[in-house]
C-alpha positions as CSV (number, residue, x, y, z in Angstrom):
1,X,-11.3,25.8,-15.6
2,X,-13.7,28.4,-16.8
3,X,-15.1,28.7,-20.3
4,X,-15.4,32.3,-21.5
5,X,-18.5,32.9,-23.5
6,X,-18.6,35.3,-26.5
7,X,-20.1,38.2,-24.5
8,X,-17.3,38.1,-22.1
9,X,-14.7,37.9,-24.9
10,X,-16.4,40.9,-26.7
11,X,-16.3,42.9,-23.5
12,X,-12.7,41.9,-23.0
13,X,-11.7,43.1,-26.5
14,X,-13.6,46.3,-26.0
15,X,-12.0,47.0,-22.6
16,X,-15.5,47.2,-21.0
17,X,-15.4,48.2,-17.2
18,X,-18.3,45.8,-16.5
19,X,-16.0,42.8,-16.7
20,X,-13.3,44.1,-14.4
21,X,-14.5,42.6,-11.1
22,X,-15.3,39.2,-12.7
23,X,-12.0,39.3,-14.5
24,X,-10.1,39.9,-11.3
25,X,-12.1,37.1,-9.6
26,X,-11.3,34.6,-12.4
27,X,-7.6,35.4,-12.2
28,X,-7.7,34.6,-8.5
29,X,-9.8,31.4,-8.6
30,X,-9.2,29.8,-12.1
31,X,-6.0,28.3,-13.3
32,X,-6.9,27.7,-17.0
33,X,-9.3,29.6,-19.3
34,X,-11.0,28.1,-22.4
35,X,-13.3,29.3,-25.1
36,X,-15.7,27.1,-27.2
37,X,-15.1,26.9,-30.9
38,X,-18.5,28.5,-31.7
39,X,-17.4,31.6,-29.9
40,X,-14.5,31.9,-32.3
41,X,-17.0,31.7,-35.1
42,X,-19.2,34.4,-33.6
43,X,-16.2,36.7,-33.0
44,X,-14.9,36.1,-36.6
45,X,-18.3,36.9,-38.1
46,X,-18.4,40.1,-36.1
47,X,-14.8,41.0,-37.4
48,X,-15.9,40.3,-41.0
49,X,-18.8,42.7,-40.6
50,X,-16.8,45.5,-39.0
51,X,-15.4,48.5,-40.7
52,X,-11.9,47.2,-40.2
53,X,-12.1,43.4,-40.5
54,X,-8.3,42.7,-40.8
55,X,-7.6,44.8,-37.7
56,X,-10.4,43.0,-35.7
57,X,-9.2,39.6,-36.8
58,X,-5.7,40.4,-35.6
59,X,-7.1,41.3,-32.2
60,X,-9.2,38.1,-32.1
61,X,-6.2,36.0,-33.1
62,X,-4.1,37.5,-30.4
63,X,-6.9,37.0,-27.8
64,X,-7.7,33.4,-28.6
65,X,-4.1,32.3,-28.7
66,X,-3.9,32.7,-24.9
67,X,-6.8,30.3,-24.3
68,X,-7.5,26.5,-24.8
69,X,-10.1,26.2,-27.6
70,X,-12.6,23.5,-26.9
71,X,-14.1,21.9,-30.0
72,X,-17.5,20.4,-30.8
73,X,-16.9,16.7,-30.7
74,X,-19.4,13.9,-30.9
75,X,-20.2,13.8,-27.2
76,X,-20.8,17.6,-27.0
77,X,-22.8,17.5,-30.3
78,X,-25.1,14.9,-28.8
79,X,-25.4,17.0,-25.6
80,X,-26.2,20.0,-27.8
81,X,-29.0,18.0,-29.5
82,X,-30.4,17.0,-26.1
83,X,-30.3,20.6,-24.9
84,X,-31.9,22.0,-28.1
85,X,-34.8,19.4,-28.1
86,X,-35.5,20.1,-24.5
87,X,-35.7,23.8,-25.0
88,X,-37.8,23.5,-28.2
89,X,-40.3,21.3,-26.2
90,X,-40.5,24.0,-23.5
91,X,-40.8,26.8,-26.2
92,X,-37.5,28.3,-24.8
93,X,-35.1,27.9,-27.7
94,X,-32.0,29.9,-28.0
95,X,-29.5,30.3,-30.8
96,X,-27.8,27.2,-32.0
97,X,-24.3,28.7,-31.5
98,X,-25.2,29.3,-27.8
99,X,-26.5,25.8,-27.4
100,X,-23.2,24.4,-28.8
101,X,-21.2,26.6,-26.4
102,X,-23.2,25.5,-23.4
103,X,-22.9,21.8,-24.4
104,X,-19.2,22.1,-24.9
105,X,-18.9,23.7,-21.4
106,X,-21.1,21.1,-19.8
107,X,-19.3,18.2,-21.4
108,X,-15.9,19.5,-20.4
109,X,-17.3,20.3,-16.8
110,X,-16.4,23.9,-17.1
111,X,-18.2,27.0,-15.7
112,X,-19.5,29.3,-18.4
113,X,-18.6,32.9,-17.9
114,X,-21.5,35.1,-19.5
115,X,-23.7,38.0,-19.1
116,X,-26.5,36.3,-21.2
117,X,-29.5,35.3,-19.1
118,X,-30.8,32.6,-21.5
119,X,-28.1,30.1,-20.5
120,X,-29.9,29.7,-17.2
121,X,-32.5,27.8,-19.0
122,X,-30.1,24.9,-19.6
123,X,-30.2,22.4,-16.7
124,X,-26.9,21.3,-15.2
125,X,-24.9,24.1,-16.8
126,X,-22.5,25.7,-14.3
127,X,-22.5,29.5,-14.9
128,X,-20.6,32.5,-13.6
129,X,-22.8,35.5,-14.4
130,X,-21.4,39.0,-14.5
C-alpha cells in the first residue's frame, strides 16, 4: 500500500502534469492507496479558504471516497511524539500535521508518496518522492 501525502493529493486535484509518471507507476505497483486523516484536514482547510469552498469540498469528498483513510490512533500518536521530539532535538522540526502523516504511514508500514523534502528527516519512513 501507498499513503498519498497532501502534496500529491493537491496535485491530483489540480491535474498537475508533474504527477503523471508517479501516478502511472503507482497504478502498476500498488494495489491499495490510502491517505492519512491529517491530509483530509489540510485539504479541507484549503477548501474553506478558497473562493469556491463548497465546490472544492465536493471535489475533496469525491477524491477521498476512493481511498482508505488512516486515522491517528494511540500507536501512531506515540510515534508522532517520538518523531517530533527527535526532530526538535536536532533543530529540524516540521509542521505537526506532517509529523502525524509520517507517523501514520510508518505505523501502517506504508510508503509515503510526496514531493516534500522534509520527510527525508524522519528515520525509518519509506518514501516515494516525485
